[in-house]
C-alpha beads as a LAMMPS data file, in Angstrom:
LAMMPS data file: protein, C-alpha beads

392 atoms
391 bonds

1 atom types
1 bond types

-500.0 500.0 xlo xhi
-500.0 500.0 ylo yhi
-500.0 500.0 zlo zhi

Masses

1 110.0

Atoms # bond

1 1 1 -276.779 -123.116 199.805
2 1 1 -276.577 -126.675 201.132
3 1 1 -275.694 -127.595 204.685
4 1 1 -272.015 -128.483 205.038
5 1 1 -271.665 -132.149 205.999
6 1 1 -267.942 -132.927 205.857
7 1 1 -264.484 -131.521 206.378
8 1 1 -260.937 -132.678 205.705
9 1 1 -258.935 -133.073 208.905
10 1 1 -255.604 -134.642 207.878
11 1 1 -253.284 -134.953 204.874
12 1 1 -250.188 -136.896 203.790
13 1 1 -247.881 -136.876 200.770
14 1 1 -244.513 -138.128 199.496
15 1 1 -242.292 -136.431 196.884
16 1 1 -243.100 -137.009 193.216
17 1 1 -240.493 -138.148 190.702
18 1 1 -238.776 -141.361 189.721
19 1 1 -238.316 -143.644 192.730
20 1 1 -237.790 -147.184 191.390
21 1 1 -236.769 -148.462 194.842
22 1 1 -239.916 -147.115 196.543
23 1 1 -242.804 -149.561 196.176
24 1 1 -246.395 -148.435 195.789
25 1 1 -247.203 -150.133 199.101
26 1 1 -244.399 -148.323 200.928
27 1 1 -245.501 -144.952 199.578
28 1 1 -249.146 -145.693 200.424
29 1 1 -248.291 -146.651 203.997
30 1 1 -246.270 -143.460 204.472
31 1 1 -249.019 -141.139 203.274
32 1 1 -251.800 -142.984 205.102
33 1 1 -249.853 -142.845 208.341
34 1 1 -249.119 -139.144 207.807
35 1 1 -252.752 -138.290 207.091
36 1 1 -254.101 -140.234 210.067
37 1 1 -251.505 -138.794 212.460
38 1 1 -252.021 -135.303 211.034
39 1 1 -255.651 -135.653 212.103
40 1 1 -254.639 -136.899 215.539
41 1 1 -256.437 -140.197 214.914
42 1 1 -255.526 -143.880 214.829
43 1 1 -256.192 -146.347 211.982
44 1 1 -259.030 -147.922 213.944
45 1 1 -260.841 -144.569 214.006
46 1 1 -261.388 -144.915 210.244
47 1 1 -264.787 -146.248 209.095
48 1 1 -264.179 -146.469 205.338
49 1 1 -261.098 -146.488 203.133
50 1 1 -261.419 -145.319 199.525
51 1 1 -258.261 -146.210 197.558
52 1 1 -258.220 -144.650 194.105
53 1 1 -257.151 -146.427 190.936
54 1 1 -253.533 -147.305 190.104
55 1 1 -252.310 -147.852 186.540
56 1 1 -248.677 -148.959 186.579
57 1 1 -248.961 -152.295 188.366
58 1 1 -251.995 -154.564 187.930
59 1 1 -251.098 -156.625 191.021
60 1 1 -251.001 -153.490 193.176
61 1 1 -254.301 -152.373 191.679
62 1 1 -255.922 -155.661 192.690
63 1 1 -254.413 -155.371 196.189
64 1 1 -256.023 -151.935 196.551
65 1 1 -259.419 -153.345 195.582
66 1 1 -258.988 -156.407 197.815
67 1 1 -258.362 -154.497 201.068
68 1 1 -254.578 -154.895 201.298
69 1 1 -254.270 -151.501 202.973
70 1 1 -256.866 -152.390 205.595
71 1 1 -254.664 -155.277 206.699
72 1 1 -251.391 -153.339 206.521
73 1 1 -252.828 -150.426 208.530
74 1 1 -254.281 -152.652 211.249
75 1 1 -257.889 -151.846 210.390
76 1 1 -259.249 -155.385 210.115
77 1 1 -262.446 -156.064 212.091
78 1 1 -262.925 -152.309 212.623
79 1 1 -263.173 -150.690 209.185
80 1 1 -266.588 -151.096 207.527
81 1 1 -265.687 -150.942 203.851
82 1 1 -262.831 -150.789 201.342
83 1 1 -264.138 -149.550 197.996
84 1 1 -262.222 -148.152 195.061
85 1 1 -263.267 -144.959 193.269
86 1 1 -261.883 -144.409 189.778
87 1 1 -262.653 -141.586 187.348
88 1 1 -259.236 -140.941 185.824
89 1 1 -258.035 -137.405 186.437
90 1 1 -261.450 -136.539 187.874
91 1 1 -261.005 -139.020 190.715
92 1 1 -259.886 -136.318 193.157
93 1 1 -263.199 -134.475 193.029
94 1 1 -265.234 -137.656 192.554
95 1 1 -263.784 -139.468 195.565
96 1 1 -264.227 -136.403 197.779
97 1 1 -267.867 -136.229 196.686
98 1 1 -268.326 -139.933 197.523
99 1 1 -266.726 -139.449 200.950
100 1 1 -268.948 -136.429 201.562
101 1 1 -272.041 -138.458 200.622
102 1 1 -271.076 -141.375 202.887
103 1 1 -270.743 -138.995 205.805
104 1 1 -273.913 -137.045 204.946
105 1 1 -275.912 -140.300 204.853
106 1 1 -274.422 -141.450 208.199
107 1 1 -272.755 -144.442 206.550
108 1 1 -269.373 -143.290 207.836
109 1 1 -267.860 -140.784 210.256
110 1 1 -264.252 -140.815 209.080
111 1 1 -263.090 -141.756 205.587
112 1 1 -259.499 -142.293 204.442
113 1 1 -258.736 -141.557 200.777
114 1 1 -255.388 -142.731 199.370
115 1 1 -253.558 -142.770 196.061
116 1 1 -250.240 -144.461 195.284
117 1 1 -248.811 -145.247 191.858
118 1 1 -245.440 -145.564 190.118
119 1 1 -246.052 -144.606 186.484
120 1 1 -242.803 -142.610 186.470
121 1 1 -240.750 -145.772 186.951
122 1 1 -242.373 -147.648 184.092
123 1 1 -240.127 -148.533 181.151
124 1 1 -240.411 -145.669 178.672
125 1 1 -242.363 -147.560 176.010
126 1 1 -244.812 -148.972 178.580
127 1 1 -245.534 -145.465 179.814
128 1 1 -246.101 -144.247 176.269
129 1 1 -248.357 -147.184 175.466
130 1 1 -250.337 -146.678 178.673
131 1 1 -251.255 -143.069 177.999
132 1 1 -250.919 -142.523 174.255
133 1 1 -254.369 -143.828 173.302
134 1 1 -256.266 -143.424 176.577
135 1 1 -259.784 -142.211 175.819
136 1 1 -259.155 -142.390 172.064
137 1 1 -261.863 -144.095 170.016
138 1 1 -260.520 -147.241 168.367
139 1 1 -263.024 -146.902 165.522
140 1 1 -262.979 -143.192 164.721
141 1 1 -259.793 -141.607 166.103
142 1 1 -256.981 -144.136 166.577
143 1 1 -256.721 -144.992 162.845
144 1 1 -255.692 -141.381 162.200
145 1 1 -252.924 -141.363 164.798
146 1 1 -254.862 -139.463 167.454
147 1 1 -253.188 -139.557 170.889
148 1 1 -253.208 -137.822 174.268
149 1 1 -250.795 -135.044 173.246
150 1 1 -253.048 -134.383 170.267
151 1 1 -255.994 -134.057 172.656
152 1 1 -254.263 -131.206 174.477
153 1 1 -253.125 -129.703 171.192
154 1 1 -256.580 -129.681 169.592
155 1 1 -258.129 -127.999 172.623
156 1 1 -255.273 -125.491 172.794
157 1 1 -255.582 -124.604 169.111
158 1 1 -259.336 -124.088 169.389
159 1 1 -259.023 -122.060 172.585
160 1 1 -256.321 -119.835 171.112
161 1 1 -258.454 -119.269 168.009
162 1 1 -261.570 -118.301 169.966
163 1 1 -259.938 -116.155 172.647
164 1 1 -256.932 -114.621 170.925
165 1 1 -254.569 -116.255 173.411
166 1 1 -250.972 -116.036 172.195
167 1 1 -248.177 -118.606 172.282
168 1 1 -246.430 -116.510 174.910
169 1 1 -249.535 -116.486 177.108
170 1 1 -249.916 -120.265 176.800
171 1 1 -246.270 -120.683 177.786
172 1 1 -246.817 -118.352 180.742
173 1 1 -249.016 -121.034 182.363
174 1 1 -246.049 -123.429 182.437
175 1 1 -243.777 -120.711 183.838
176 1 1 -246.258 -119.728 186.547
177 1 1 -246.630 -123.324 187.710
178 1 1 -242.866 -123.768 187.762
179 1 1 -242.480 -120.738 190.038
180 1 1 -244.683 -122.508 192.564
181 1 1 -242.830 -125.810 192.110
182 1 1 -239.557 -124.058 192.932
183 1 1 -241.013 -123.566 196.417
184 1 1 -242.279 -127.146 196.733
185 1 1 -239.788 -129.722 198.067
186 1 1 -242.067 -132.534 196.808
187 1 1 -242.047 -131.320 193.179
188 1 1 -240.309 -133.271 190.414
189 1 1 -239.053 -130.141 188.598
190 1 1 -237.764 -127.202 190.637
191 1 1 -235.372 -125.397 188.304
192 1 1 -236.509 -122.005 186.915
193 1 1 -238.290 -122.006 183.556
194 1 1 -238.699 -119.145 181.082
195 1 1 -241.180 -118.441 178.316
196 1 1 -238.304 -118.534 175.845
197 1 1 -237.335 -122.033 176.987
198 1 1 -240.908 -123.249 176.546
199 1 1 -241.243 -121.755 173.054
200 1 1 -237.856 -123.032 171.882
201 1 1 -238.485 -126.624 172.999
202 1 1 -239.280 -129.435 170.549
203 1 1 -242.628 -129.319 168.770
204 1 1 -244.791 -132.277 169.853
205 1 1 -248.287 -131.570 168.515
206 1 1 -248.959 -128.091 167.171
207 1 1 -249.196 -125.765 169.082
208 1 1 -247.784 -127.803 171.989
209 1 1 -244.053 -128.176 172.527
210 1 1 -242.281 -130.538 174.890
211 1 1 -242.248 -128.014 177.749
212 1 1 -246.025 -127.681 177.423
213 1 1 -246.428 -131.391 178.195
214 1 1 -246.518 -133.176 181.553
215 1 1 -244.069 -135.860 182.631
216 1 1 -245.034 -139.127 184.319
217 1 1 -243.962 -139.523 187.938
218 1 1 -244.238 -141.829 190.933
219 1 1 -246.221 -140.370 193.811
220 1 1 -248.691 -140.869 196.625
221 1 1 -251.002 -138.776 198.769
222 1 1 -253.839 -139.269 201.231
223 1 1 -256.416 -137.343 203.219
224 1 1 -258.963 -137.977 205.969
225 1 1 -262.545 -136.720 205.726
226 1 1 -264.714 -136.412 208.847
227 1 1 -268.194 -135.225 209.740
228 1 1 -268.281 -131.419 209.788
229 1 1 -269.819 -131.413 213.263
230 1 1 -266.824 -133.344 214.619
231 1 1 -264.077 -131.638 212.624
232 1 1 -263.290 -128.815 215.037
233 1 1 -262.822 -131.312 217.888
234 1 1 -260.415 -133.370 215.751
235 1 1 -258.186 -130.562 214.445
236 1 1 -257.821 -126.814 214.800
237 1 1 -257.535 -126.419 211.011
238 1 1 -260.416 -128.291 209.330
239 1 1 -261.218 -127.637 205.669
240 1 1 -264.936 -127.664 204.950
241 1 1 -266.426 -128.978 201.701
242 1 1 -268.779 -126.124 200.831
243 1 1 -270.019 -127.012 197.341
244 1 1 -269.514 -129.169 194.281
245 1 1 -270.620 -129.081 190.654
246 1 1 -269.918 -131.427 187.753
247 1 1 -270.885 -132.220 184.194
248 1 1 -269.911 -134.967 181.721
249 1 1 -269.515 -133.520 178.219
250 1 1 -268.030 -136.300 176.042
251 1 1 -266.121 -139.562 175.841
252 1 1 -263.803 -138.743 172.944
253 1 1 -262.644 -135.185 172.420
254 1 1 -263.792 -135.120 168.801
255 1 1 -267.387 -135.334 170.056
256 1 1 -267.309 -132.320 172.353
257 1 1 -269.277 -129.405 170.967
258 1 1 -267.213 -126.648 172.611
259 1 1 -263.543 -127.381 173.248
260 1 1 -262.890 -123.853 174.476
261 1 1 -265.326 -124.141 177.402
262 1 1 -266.035 -127.825 178.207
263 1 1 -268.381 -128.011 181.212
264 1 1 -266.758 -125.606 183.654
265 1 1 -269.311 -122.817 183.293
266 1 1 -272.184 -125.096 184.325
267 1 1 -270.174 -126.959 186.989
268 1 1 -268.909 -123.700 188.446
269 1 1 -272.387 -122.213 188.602
270 1 1 -273.599 -125.259 190.566
271 1 1 -270.629 -125.230 192.955
272 1 1 -270.950 -121.522 193.671
273 1 1 -274.678 -121.887 194.351
274 1 1 -274.162 -124.805 196.751
275 1 1 -271.388 -123.025 198.629
276 1 1 -273.048 -119.640 198.949
277 1 1 -269.810 -118.136 197.627
278 1 1 -268.884 -116.504 194.332
279 1 1 -265.806 -115.750 192.219
280 1 1 -264.942 -112.642 194.260
281 1 1 -264.712 -114.773 197.420
282 1 1 -262.039 -117.102 196.001
283 1 1 -258.409 -116.481 197.030
284 1 1 -256.803 -119.671 195.670
285 1 1 -257.424 -121.550 192.424
286 1 1 -256.217 -125.159 192.518
287 1 1 -256.675 -126.012 188.855
288 1 1 -256.135 -129.390 187.186
289 1 1 -253.554 -128.896 184.443
290 1 1 -251.605 -131.636 182.577
291 1 1 -251.502 -129.229 179.577
292 1 1 -251.545 -125.431 179.892
293 1 1 -254.834 -124.892 178.084
294 1 1 -256.896 -126.578 180.810
295 1 1 -256.135 -124.009 183.541
296 1 1 -257.061 -121.221 181.116
297 1 1 -260.393 -122.856 180.261
298 1 1 -261.119 -123.346 183.981
299 1 1 -260.199 -119.776 184.925
300 1 1 -262.528 -118.460 182.235
301 1 1 -265.375 -120.809 183.103
302 1 1 -265.191 -119.922 186.795
303 1 1 -265.050 -116.171 186.096
304 1 1 -261.888 -115.763 188.173
305 1 1 -259.957 -113.289 186.006
306 1 1 -261.943 -110.159 186.875
307 1 1 -263.120 -109.608 183.310
308 1 1 -259.667 -110.117 181.768
309 1 1 -258.699 -112.859 179.310
310 1 1 -257.231 -115.791 181.237
311 1 1 -254.078 -115.889 179.105
312 1 1 -253.350 -112.202 179.692
313 1 1 -254.197 -112.622 183.395
314 1 1 -251.623 -115.402 183.823
315 1 1 -249.005 -113.663 181.661
316 1 1 -249.312 -110.558 183.878
317 1 1 -248.171 -112.641 186.856
318 1 1 -251.528 -112.684 188.636
319 1 1 -251.294 -116.451 189.323
320 1 1 -247.620 -116.382 190.403
321 1 1 -246.380 -116.332 193.998
322 1 1 -247.406 -112.917 195.294
323 1 1 -250.065 -112.521 192.590
324 1 1 -253.706 -111.624 193.136
325 1 1 -254.934 -115.206 192.515
326 1 1 -252.370 -117.901 193.377
327 1 1 -252.939 -120.939 191.146
328 1 1 -252.061 -124.623 191.636
329 1 1 -249.408 -123.879 194.226
330 1 1 -247.805 -127.336 194.231
331 1 1 -246.684 -126.806 190.611
332 1 1 -249.350 -129.031 189.072
333 1 1 -248.692 -131.940 186.749
334 1 1 -246.544 -129.736 184.526
335 1 1 -243.944 -129.304 187.283
336 1 1 -244.748 -131.470 190.302
337 1 1 -245.207 -134.420 187.955
338 1 1 -248.119 -136.406 186.535
339 1 1 -248.718 -139.344 188.866
340 1 1 -251.605 -140.671 186.723
341 1 1 -254.865 -140.581 188.708
342 1 1 -252.883 -139.044 191.557
343 1 1 -252.044 -135.858 189.675
344 1 1 -255.452 -134.462 190.500
345 1 1 -255.375 -135.906 194.027
346 1 1 -252.119 -134.019 194.648
347 1 1 -253.721 -130.767 193.455
348 1 1 -256.629 -131.379 195.844
349 1 1 -254.322 -132.212 198.760
350 1 1 -252.441 -128.987 198.076
351 1 1 -255.744 -127.113 198.436
352 1 1 -256.212 -128.681 201.869
353 1 1 -252.601 -127.948 202.815
354 1 1 -252.958 -124.283 201.930
355 1 1 -256.268 -123.879 203.762
356 1 1 -254.806 -125.644 206.812
357 1 1 -251.921 -123.155 206.811
358 1 1 -249.327 -125.921 206.328
359 1 1 -247.782 -124.909 202.980
360 1 1 -244.554 -123.493 204.372
361 1 1 -242.629 -121.189 202.054
362 1 1 -245.439 -121.129 199.495
363 1 1 -248.239 -120.453 201.987
364 1 1 -250.885 -118.077 200.646
365 1 1 -251.525 -115.493 203.400
366 1 1 -254.969 -114.812 204.873
367 1 1 -256.509 -117.666 202.892
368 1 1 -260.156 -118.534 203.603
369 1 1 -261.755 -119.877 200.402
370 1 1 -260.383 -121.961 197.517
371 1 1 -261.715 -123.564 194.362
372 1 1 -260.442 -126.899 192.997
373 1 1 -261.102 -128.358 189.553
374 1 1 -260.601 -131.770 187.987
375 1 1 -261.233 -133.566 184.720
376 1 1 -260.679 -137.130 183.561
377 1 1 -259.905 -139.108 180.423
378 1 1 -259.785 -136.793 177.416
379 1 1 -261.225 -134.093 179.680
380 1 1 -264.520 -135.937 179.525
381 1 1 -265.997 -134.163 182.530
382 1 1 -265.689 -130.926 184.453
383 1 1 -265.647 -130.895 188.264
384 1 1 -265.559 -127.836 190.508
385 1 1 -265.296 -127.974 194.312
386 1 1 -265.443 -125.041 196.721
387 1 1 -263.425 -125.460 199.936
388 1 1 -263.232 -123.159 202.939
389 1 1 -261.832 -122.692 206.417
390 1 1 -265.341 -121.572 207.360
391 1 1 -268.302 -123.945 207.681
392 1 1 -270.755 -121.213 206.611

Bonds

1 1 1 2
2 1 2 3
3 1 3 4
4 1 4 5
5 1 5 6
6 1 6 7
7 1 7 8
8 1 8 9
9 1 9 10
10 1 10 11
11 1 11 12
12 1 12 13
13 1 13 14
14 1 14 15
15 1 15 16
16 1 16 17
17 1 17 18
18 1 18 19
19 1 19 20
20 1 20 21
21 1 21 22
22 1 22 23
23 1 23 24
24 1 24 25
25 1 25 26
26 1 26 27
27 1 27 28
28 1 28 29
29 1 29 30
30 1 30 31
31 1 31 32
32 1 32 33
33 1 33 34
34 1 34 35
35 1 35 36
36 1 36 37
37 1 37 38
38 1 38 39
39 1 39 40
40 1 40 41
41 1 41 42
42 1 42 43
43 1 43 44
44 1 44 45
45 1 45 46
46 1 46 47
47 1 47 48
48 1 48 49
49 1 49 50
50 1 50 51
51 1 51 52
52 1 52 53
53 1 53 54
54 1 54 55
55 1 55 56
56 1 56 57
57 1 57 58
58 1 58 59
59 1 59 60
60 1 60 61
61 1 61 62
62 1 62 63
63 1 63 64
64 1 64 65
65 1 65 66
66 1 66 67
67 1 67 68
68 1 68 69
69 1 69 70
70 1 70 71
71 1 71 72
72 1 72 73
73 1 73 74
74 1 74 75
75 1 75 76
76 1 76 77
77 1 77 78
78 1 78 79
79 1 79 80
80 1 80 81
81 1 81 82
82 1 82 83
83 1 83 84
84 1 84 85
85 1 85 86
86 1 86 87
87 1 87 88
88 1 88 89
89 1 89 90
90 1 90 91
91 1 91 92
92 1 92 93
93 1 93 94
94 1 94 95
95 1 95 96
96 1 96 97
97 1 97 98
98 1 98 99
99 1 99 100
100 1 100 101
101 1 101 102
102 1 102 103
103 1 103 104
104 1 104 105
105 1 105 106
106 1 106 107
107 1 107 108
108 1 108 109
109 1 109 110
110 1 110 111
111 1 111 112
112 1 112 113
113 1 113 114
114 1 114 115
115 1 115 116
116 1 116 117
117 1 117 118
118 1 118 119
119 1 119 120
120 1 120 121
121 1 121 122
122 1 122 123
123 1 123 124
124 1 124 125
125 1 125 126
126 1 126 127
127 1 127 128
128 1 128 129
129 1 129 130
130 1 130 131
131 1 131 132
132 1 132 133
133 1 133 134
134 1 134 135
135 1 135 136
136 1 136 137
137 1 137 138
138 1 138 139
139 1 139 140
140 1 140 141
141 1 141 142
142 1 142 143
143 1 143 144
144 1 144 145
145 1 145 146
146 1 146 147
147 1 147 148
148 1 148 149
149 1 149 150
150 1 150 151
151 1 151 152
152 1 152 153
153 1 153 154
154 1 154 155
155 1 155 156
156 1 156 157
157 1 157 158
158 1 158 159
159 1 159 160
160 1 160 161
161 1 161 162
162 1 162 163
163 1 163 164
164 1 164 165
165 1 165 166
166 1 166 167
167 1 167 168
168 1 168 169
169 1 169 170
170 1 170 171
171 1 171 172
172 1 172 173
173 1 173 174
174 1 174 175
175 1 175 176
176 1 176 177
177 1 177 178
178 1 178 179
179 1 179 180
180 1 180 181
181 1 181 182
182 1 182 183
183 1 183 184
184 1 184 185
185 1 185 186
186 1 186 187
187 1 187 188
188 1 188 189
189 1 189 190
190 1 190 191
191 1 191 192
192 1 192 193
193 1 193 194
194 1 194 195
195 1 195 196
196 1 196 197
197 1 197 198
198 1 198 199
199 1 199 200
200 1 200 201
201 1 201 202
202 1 202 203
203 1 203 204
204 1 204 205
205 1 205 206
206 1 206 207
207 1 207 208
208 1 208 209
209 1 209 210
210 1 210 211
211 1 211 212
212 1 212 213
213 1 213 214
214 1 214 215
215 1 215 216
216 1 216 217
217 1 217 218
218 1 218 219
219 1 219 220
220 1 220 221
221 1 221 222
222 1 222 223
223 1 223 224
224 1 224 225
225 1 225 226
226 1 226 227
227 1 227 228
228 1 228 229
229 1 229 230
230 1 230 231
231 1 231 232
232 1 232 233
233 1 233 234
234 1 234 235
235 1 235 236
236 1 236 237
237 1 237 238
238 1 238 239
239 1 239 240
240 1 240 241
241 1 241 242
242 1 242 243
243 1 243 244
244 1 244 245
245 1 245 246
246 1 246 247
247 1 247 248
248 1 248 249
249 1 249 250
250 1 250 251
251 1 251 252
252 1 252 253
253 1 253 254
254 1 254 255
255 1 255 256
256 1 256 257
257 1 257 258
258 1 258 259
259 1 259 260
260 1 260 261
261 1 261 262
262 1 262 263
263 1 263 264
264 1 264 265
265 1 265 266
266 1 266 267
267 1 267 268
268 1 268 269
269 1 269 270
270 1 270 271
271 1 271 272
272 1 272 273
273 1 273 274
274 1 274 275
275 1 275 276
276 1 276 277
277 1 277 278
278 1 278 279
279 1 279 280
280 1 280 281
281 1 281 282
282 1 282 283
283 1 283 284
284 1 284 285
285 1 285 286
286 1 286 287
287 1 287 288
288 1 288 289
289 1 289 290
290 1 290 291
291 1 291 292
292 1 292 293
293 1 293 294
294 1 294 295
295 1 295 296
296 1 296 297
297 1 297 298
298 1 298 299
299 1 299 300
300 1 300 301
301 1 301 302
302 1 302 303
303 1 303 304
304 1 304 305
305 1 305 306
306 1 306 307
307 1 307 308
308 1 308 309
309 1 309 310
310 1 310 311
311 1 311 312
312 1 312 313
313 1 313 314
314 1 314 315
315 1 315 316
316 1 316 317
317 1 317 318
318 1 318 319
319 1 319 320
320 1 320 321
321 1 321 322
322 1 322 323
323 1 323 324
324 1 324 325
325 1 325 326
326 1 326 327
327 1 327 328
328 1 328 329
329 1 329 330
330 1 330 331
331 1 331 332
332 1 332 333
333 1 333 334
334 1 334 335
335 1 335 336
336 1 336 337
337 1 337 338
338 1 338 339
339 1 339 340
340 1 340 341
341 1 341 342
342 1 342 343
343 1 343 344
344 1 344 345
345 1 345 346
346 1 346 347
347 1 347 348
348 1 348 349
349 1 349 350
350 1 350 351
351 1 351 352
352 1 352 353
353 1 353 354
354 1 354 355
355 1 355 356
356 1 356 357
357 1 357 358
358 1 358 359
359 1 359 360
360 1 360 361
361 1 361 362
362 1 362 363
363 1 363 364
364 1 364 365
365 1 365 366
366 1 366 367
367 1 367 368
368 1 368 369
369 1 369 370
370 1 370 371
371 1 371 372
372 1 372 373
373 1 373 374
374 1 374 375
375 1 375 376
376 1 376 377
377 1 377 378
378 1 378 379
379 1 379 380
380 1 380 381
381 1 381 382
382 1 382 383
383 1 383 384
384 1 384 385
385 1 385 386
386 1 386 387
387 1 387 388
388 1 388 389
389 1 389 390
390 1 390 391
391 1 391 392
């Protein structure tokens, strides 16, 4: 078990959805201000700002790299560094690991992480073009019409074949996430969803139907990371980073040797070992989704279903509000909305919110330990992070 070096001390977020009149800068300023104030700090208490990548607007992306937020937040001549971290959907875990390392090496005491993007307000065809061939090999996959929905479909088909997961169980993931989104005022979709509605929706890429697929959204979130030794003096609800594990398994999905497992077994084993915790200690699973097969693969790989098949576990209501293992309590990308790189950041921020006891109507009671997962591109890598209210 490694010594805990960092803790999250403040969070901020705006609602996800389509907000064409809300600029990326406006949303970023709101969430940064919220996160800094939530920690009881001022902008000039921040040593390093790590803005994550934005995809909808190239000018905004350049502004993030070129320290626009440092100027807007009044950090000039006090902040040491503005440096972007970008790993697609895996950015949430990756940027937290970078912040943790900066603090552990004494390069920073307080790090601000921020995401803001507006992919939901893109013209429809631009949004399709942006994501349809992401991570698809131009030489070996694109000529055959391979696209991002097909990525989720191929993994789902293989997983269902190997595990015996049924269509109803796959649909149950979408329904479970929607039940959480109904309790989340920041979620894009809050109306009830049934298994029948999922299975009767339009076929997109067998076995995935339209209700199995995420929808692009505008969104922004931020969090402040501080040295663990200082965290308790900053806030009465710090969230300690207890362990992390990760593994890169492929670039294009066709080159992965085991679509039904990816790298979550190995990443989970590393994260558990670093944290000194195990599957039985976890009370909240904040699982990167985008398509319903990914939470099932993660639940299996992390051994969180108490010996039961993940599909049956979810279908039995165990991940619903009031269930034995609440999962992705903001509704995930399937219901809160897919804000590009920020979809995973929102899942991570929800982990912090729950552990801080600030989740309102959807608060998980008596919560101490949580696990968060992330994956980027065509699920090229597997990241697992263990978070806790306890430093050891």
